[in-house]
C-alpha positions in Angstrom: 0.0 0.0 0.0 1.1 3.6 -0.6 1.7 6.1 2.2 -0.9 8.8 2.2 0.8 11.0 4.8 2.0 13.5 2.3 5.7 13.0 1.6 6.5 14.0 -2.0 2.9 13.9 -3.1 1.5 17.2 -4.6 -1.0 19.2 -2.6 -4.8 19.4 -3.1 -4.8 22.7 -4.9 -1.8 21.6 -7.2 -3.6 18.4 -8.2 -6.9 20.2 -8.8 -5.4 23.0 -10.9 -3.2 20.6 -12.8 -6.1 18.4 -13.6 -8.4 21.2 -14.6 -5.8 22.9 -16.8 -4.9 19.6 -18.5 -8.4 18.5 -19.2 -9.6 22.0 -20.2 -6.8 22.5 -22.7 -7.1 19.0 -24.1 -10.8 19.4 -24.7 -10.6 22.8 -26.4 -11.4 22.5 -30.1 -11.7 18.7 -30.1 -14.5 16.7 -31.8 -16.6 16.6 -28.6 -16.6 20.4 -28.3 -17.6 20.8 -32.0 -20.3 18.2 -31.6 -21.6 20.1 -28.6 -21.6 23.3 -30.5 -23.6 21.7 -33.3 -26.1 20.1 -30.9 -26.6 23.4 -29.1 -27.2 25.2 -32.4 -29.6 22.5 -33.7 -31.6 21.8 -30.6 -32.3 25.4 -29.5 -31.8 24.1 -25.9 -28.3 25.2 -25.0 -28.9 24.5 -21.2 -29.9 20.9 -21.8 -27.0 20.4 -24.2 -24.6 21.8 -21.6 -25.9 19.5 -18.9 -25.9 16.5 -21.2 -22.3 17.2 -22.3 -21.2 18.0 -18.7 -22.7 14.7 -17.5 -21.0 12.8 -20.3 -17.6 14.4 -19.5 -18.0 13.5 -15.8 -18.9 9.9 -16.6 -16.0 9.5 -19.0 -13.6 11.1 -16.5 -14.9 8.7 -13.8 -13.9 5.8 -16.1 -10.4 7.3 -16.4 -10.1 7.9 -12.7 -11.2 4.4 -11.8 -8.9 2.8 -14.4 -6.0 5.0 -13.2 -6.7 4.0 -9.6 -6.7 0.3 -10.5 -3.5 0.6 -12.5 -1.8 2.5 -9.7 -2.5 -0.4 -7.4 -1.0 -3.1 -9.7 1.9 -1.2 -11.3 4.8 0.8 -9.8 4.6 4.6 -10.5 7.7 4.5 -12.7 6.2 1.8 -15.0 2.9 3.7 -15.1 4.7 7.0 -16.1 6.6 5.1 -18.8 3.5 3.5 -20.2 1.6 6.9 -20.1 4.5 8.6 -21.9 4.8 5.9 -24.5 1.0 6.0 -25.1 1.1 9.8 -25.6 4.1 9.6 -28.0 2.3 6.8 -29.9 -0.9 8.8 -30.2 1.0 11.9 -31.3 2.8 9.9 -34.0 -0.4 8.2 -35.1 -2.3 11.5 -35.4 0.7 13.1 -37.2 0.8 10.2 -39.7 -3.0 10.5 -40.3 -2.6 14.3 -40.8 0.3 13.9 -43.2 -1.6 11.2 -45.2 -4.6 13.5 -45.4 -2.5 16.3 -46.7 -0.7 14.2 -49.2 -3.7 12.4 -50.6 -6.2 15.3 -50.3 -4.3 18.5 -51.0 -6.1 21.7 -50.2 -7.0 23.7 -53.4 
């Protein structure tokens, strides 16, 4: 079990601000935000679209938190950081490859 007495763990405010900033910036301009924009425009009920989108983000974040908590119990922190880093690099390379293929095979006129 891990020690929850503090040690080198970041404080409450640092974790909260880091999480908010990371998720907020990651979600800006993504497909989810664009879909929400379109749903709001089409439905004429922006408040309902906001609450539906907020509930969906909370639920998907809950899955991430629970999965992260489970992984933290079975893997050492160093291995978890390495896996997360490799996943981010892999996603970046994959998205870059998709974008370059799109530009090569569908040039903008």
